[in-house]
Each structure stands twice: as structure tokens, then as C-alpha cells.
C-alpha positions, -999 to +999 in steps of 0.1 A: -787-078-250-769-095-279-734-109-276-713-119-306-702-155-310-665-155-316-645-176-340-607-176-336-581-184-362-569-219-358-534-212-345-520-246-355-534-245-390-534-210-404-508-205-431-506-167-424-527-139-412-521-105-427-517-077-401-549-060-415-568-091-405-558-091-368-586-082-344-622-092-339-644-100-369-682-104-367-699-126-392-733-143-395-750-169-418-746-206-424-721-231-436-726-267-448-702-295-459-704-331-471-677-357-472-668-394-471-656-408-438-631-436-435-616-448-402-592-477-397-582-485-361-563-515-350-531-531-337-510-561-346-491-586-326-454-588-334-443-616-311-455-648-295-491-650-283-484-680-261-508-679-231-532-654-247-567-668-254-585-636-265-586-599-271-612-574-259-615-542-278-635-510-274-639-486-303-656-452-304-685-451-328-690-421-350-726-410-349-750-381-355-745-352-332-762-318-326-743-294-304-757-259-304-759-246-339-736-274-352-751-305-367-734-337-379-752-365-397-737-398-409-755-420-434-746-454-449-725-460-418-708-494-419-685-511-394-664-540-407-634-560-395-603-577-408-615-608-390-650-610-376-651-609-338-668-635-317-687-609-298-700-575-311-720-552-289-729-515-288-729-495-255-726-460-242-696-452-221-696-431-188-690-399-207-720-405-230-701-415-262-714-445-282-689-474-285-685-509-299-674-537-275-656-565-295-641-598-284-619-621-303-613-654-285-630-678-261-615-685-227-638-714-222-621-733-251-587-723-238-575-713-272-567-680-289-587-668-319-570-641-339-562-634-376-533-653-391-516-619-395-519-611-359-538-580-370-569-567-353-586-540-374-619-522-372-631-501-401-658-474-401-671-459-433-700-436-442-712-404-457-710-373-436-731-341-437-723-311-415-740-278-410-734-248-389-761-222-383-747-190-367-779-180-350-764-188-317-782-195-285-800-178-256-788-184-221-789-162-190-771-185-166-752-164-140-714-170-142-712-184-107-742-208-111-729-243-101-759-267-102-760-293-130-775-327-138-757-358-126-749-367-162-730-334-165-713-334-131-684-356-142-673-328-166-666-306-135-640-330-120-603-326-124-584-353-144-550-360-130-523-355-157-547-337-181-571-311-167-558-302-132-586-278-124-580-284-086-545-269-089-544-237-067-524-217-093-548-225-121-578-218-099-564-185-087-554-174-122-589-182-136-607-163-108-584-133-111-584-130-149-617-142-162-646-133-139-642-095-132-673-076-144-691-107-156-727-114-150-733-144-173-716-177-179-710-171-216-691-139-206-666-159-185-663-185-212-655-158-238-628-144-216-612-178-211-612-187-248-600-153-259-571-155-235-562-190-247-563-180-283-543-149-277-516-163-254-509-200-263-486-207-292-487-238-314-459-264-312-459-296-332-465-329-314-432-340-328-415-315-304-431-333-274-446-302-258-466-302-226-502-312-233-516-313-198-532-281-183-506-277-155-477-283-178-489-258-204-497-233-176-464-238-159-446-226-190-454-191-178-424-195-155-400-199-184-377-169-185-378-169-223-411-155-235-408-175-268-410-207-248-442-199-229-475-215-235-463-236-264-485-267-271-509-282-297-546-287-298-547-312-269-530-286-246-552-258-259-582-278-249-569-292-216-560-257-203-593-242-214-612-270-197-591-267-165-598-230-162-635-235-168-639-264-144-620-245-117-648-218-120-676-244-117-684-245-155-688-280-170-666-286-200-659-317-220-631-327-244-639-335-280-619-355-305-622-355-343-605-349-376-602-319-399-610-318-436-583-306-459-600-273-467-600-235-460-625-215-440-631-183-460-640-153-438-657-123-455-641-089-450-671-069-461-655-055-492-660-085-514-627-101-504-619-129-480-591-142-458-587-179-452-579-202-423-560-231-438-570-261-418-542-287-415-555-322-422-555-346-393-566-353-358-579-323-338-593-316-304-617-290-291-642-286-263-679-283-255-693-262-226-726-268-208-753-241-204-784-250-183-807-233-208-790-239-241-773-273-235-738-281-248-721-255-271-690-261-291-658-240-287-622-243-299-593-229-278-575-224-310-603-211-330-639-206-322-663-191-296-698-204-294-696-225-325-671-244-348-667-247-385-680-276-405-646-286-420-642-314-394-660-344-381-667-352-344-657-386-333-665-386-296-662-367-263-649-374-228-633-359-197-599-355-215-576-369-241-571-403-225-609-407-224-611-403-262-578-416-276-565-438-290-590-449-316-590-484-301-588-496-265-577-532-259-571-558-231-559-593-232-575-625-219-550-650-207-557-687-209-569-701-175-547-732-180-515-712-182-497-707-149-473-681-164-484-661-194-457-651-218-453-615-227-456-604-263-451-573-283-477-553-302-480-521-322-509-497-325-519-480-357-548-458-365-559-433-391-590-415-402-598-395-433-626-373-444-626-364-481-648-338-498-674-349-522-664-332-554-640-303-556-658-281-531-658-290-494-682-265-480-710-242-491-707-209-473-734-183-468-714-161-444-719-123-442-696-096-428-711-076-399-682-057-384-644-056-376-627-043-345-589-043-350-581-033-314-581-068-298-568-094-297-534-098-313-545-128-333-574-130-358-608-136-342-639-140-362-673-134-345-705-150-354-733-126-345-753-152-326-751-154-288-771-134-263-788-135-229-825-134-225-839-099-228-847-096-191-816-113-178-795-081-179-818-064-154-798-069-121-808-037-103-843-024-112-839+011-127-801+010-129-801+026-164-765+038-164-752+004-151-734+017-121-750-008-097-774+015-080-805+036-086-800+074-084-807+106-102-779+098-126-801+071-142-829+094-156-802+119-166-784+091-186-817+081-202-827+116-213-792+122-228-797+089-248-831+099-260-826+135-268-789+142-272-775+111-289-759+098-258-747+062-253-773+035-254-781+018-221-765-016-217-798-031-206-831-020-222-851-040-196-836-020-168-843+012-187-880+004-194-889+013-158-927+016-163-928-016-184-946-003-215-920-018-238-910+017-249-879+036-240-889+072-237-892+102-213-919+084-194-893+060-180-872+090-167-903+105-151-912+072-136-879+067-119-878+103-107-912+097-090-897+066-074-866+084-061-882+116-048-919+109-044-920+073-031-936+061-063-937+024-072-904+007-079-891+002-115-902-030-133-877-057-144-900-079-165-887-082-200-904-074-233-896-092-266-886-058-281-883-022-272-892+010-291-872+042-287-885+072-307-901+049-332-871+026-336-872-010-326-843-021-304 
């Protein structure tokens, strides 16, 4: 049973989508990109530093990352400073993101050590190479499966003020809207991301919209439909994560930056439509599957994968766990009875520029287009599926009505000889387990129903043959 990997148009970054491009697009293939990374993160003191003997800083380190079919590699990575720190160490934080721990100052000497400009700056530079292979992943995890490793369990917990998955309204909505008819985890995930992409509207950060899950979700109470669900990428990701965690599905928040480039989607007639990615900071999410590991999604754009026109900085439980670029604390001199307060200002920026005039090399092929749903543009990468045998819930339930009856062999015969609909699950249809779908399966199940024959088999085959055609 193959399921398509869905890529949604980036709501906050698309210049326009023609009405003919609305709906679900299915594509496959590969995409690669290379670029130059430059990050500057820091802050500067604007007032007196009396009583301050040092500064401790934590900075997220950009590293190689492989998440599902997405791969990021950084070479020639260099970290540098406006003023060399007294202590420089690397460590991994509780969420699993690599970090630098830096200290300027020495409390034992009772004196502050900082640049004459009062400016603490950390630079990261390197060459990036990104690749996306839209071959997807195989995972048959039931949608209500809740076990996970200890290292993943923290991504099931609510975060106050960000991902309030324990809120009764959010939990009830998720249960009522996203689980009906689902057997596998990826089906529930698809429902969540589709709903997010189809219902949330982008609002610029300068408008100060809600960005926490409950705030975004509470917009449903606004009497003016134009004001509902308006947020930016942080809110898109937080509400997606809250829905998923409320259903027992681990999800983590990801922070990064977009290229200045377009993602060109093939229509199948030799033409393309483009997603115009706005340059700057961006947020998305990654979801855990026991069999496939972490898989990238974007509440504004993509299902089961993301494009390569961005870099991944780090992940965490929410926005506060990944931003700002630099975390700091101050060490006050032990000899000071009363430390004077002082002012400071943060600043940070990061860029990723294409090598040459072309950002990405695309080998994407059109598969199909369904204009019926949703009301935004969705592009599907033909790449996610459950294991062949995972669909077999009730042995011999060929017509997928949850039971074994005479309707099942009738359904199968209509499929084989009369061009009827294809069974949803070939494993359930191969009742005699000969890896062929033919009249023998109908006879086998009739013997089981009326003559107390052996029960149907639910062991999967790698492929099935129906009237000489591989399926």
C-alpha cells in the first residue's frame, strides 16, 4: 500500500498560486542544492558593566543532519569570535542539538573580560550541501501506538506558552478531526498537516500575531473569519506539534533559514509553477516514527519531506528551545555586594547564498494532480507507504468493511474479471498466500466461510501478481 508524500505551498512565501494549481500534486525524484553559510550572533552592552565579571554564552552549532530523505552536509565549518573567549567547549543539549559553551571572564580574578566595544559576537561560516530524495519511508506504526525511547519522550510533553498539547480543547479537536478511519501514524500526521496548511493564514511577525498553539487555536472563536488562524511559521509549527503530541505522536520544533530561491513544481505538460521562498528565518517540524526515525514536515508546506532551499540550524521542544541564536547569562563579581544593572541589545542574522546563479538542481517528475482538495496548492512526493503486510487488519477482509463475509470473494471476482475497484490491501486479498491475486483466493475464502476450511493468511509478499500484472 503506497501513500503519497505531500508537499504544501509555503503559505508565507508564495507570491501567488493560480487557481489551476490548487489541489494535490504528486511528484517524485530528487533535488540538490549548494550554498555558502554565514551566521553572526551576538549582543552588545550599552551601559555600565560595573559589578559584572563575566559572560556565559550558549550558541547552537550548525552540523550535518540526515532526516528521512533529507540530507544536509556542512564542510569547511569555522567558528570565530570578535574577541576570543576564555573557555570554549562543545556539548549536546537536552534536545539533542550540538552547541558551543563559551565564557568571557574569570570570577576568580574578580574582573570582567570583554571587548572594548562591549560586543560579544560568534560567527559560523561554511559550505552547505543539501539533498532531498523523494523515495520516502516505510513505516507501519499504528496511529495509537504510544511507546518511544527515552530520548524521544521529551517531544511528547506540552510546553507552556508554546505547544499546549494538554489543553482539553486542543486534545478534543485533534481526536475528533484527525483520527477517524486511520490505521497508521502517517495517516494521522497527514490529516494534521493538511488541516494546518488549509486553514491557517500567514500574518507577518510585525503584526504581532499569536504564535503559541493555544493562541492560534483560540482564533477560531473570532467572529470575523478573516481574523481566524492568522500566524506565521512559528505558530504553524507550534499548533501542528500540539495536535500531534496530544495524540501521542512525538514531534519536535526545527529552526533554520531559507534560501532566496524558487521551488519549481512540474505540472506534467512541460510547464512549472513556483513557490517563491521568502529569505529569512523559518520554522518547521520533525515527527518520529519507530520504524523510519525522524521525518521532516512543514505546517506551511510539506508532508513527509522538505525542500533543499533552506538550512537546518537546530531542533528543540519549541521556539524558546531553539531561539535566539545566542543564549547568555552574566557572572557577577563575588566582591560586589550590589551589582549594578546594565543595558544590552541582541542582534543576530544568518544568510545562505547560492553558489553561482542556480541554487538547486531539480530532477522532479510529475505523477498526478487532483484538483478537488485542498483549497491551497499541495504537492505530493510519491514516496511514503506502509509495509506490504501492515494493511492486513482482518484476514480475508478484501472489501475493507472490517469483517469476513461472502461480500469479500464477490468483491475480488468483480475486480479480477469485471474491472471493479482494486482492493485497498493486497495482503488481505491474497488469502491463500501464493503471492498472486486470482480466483483461487476467492475459492479459498469461500471454503473458509462455508466449509470450515483453513483461515486466510496475512503474511505479506514483496509483490503480487494479478492476471500477469505486478501490483
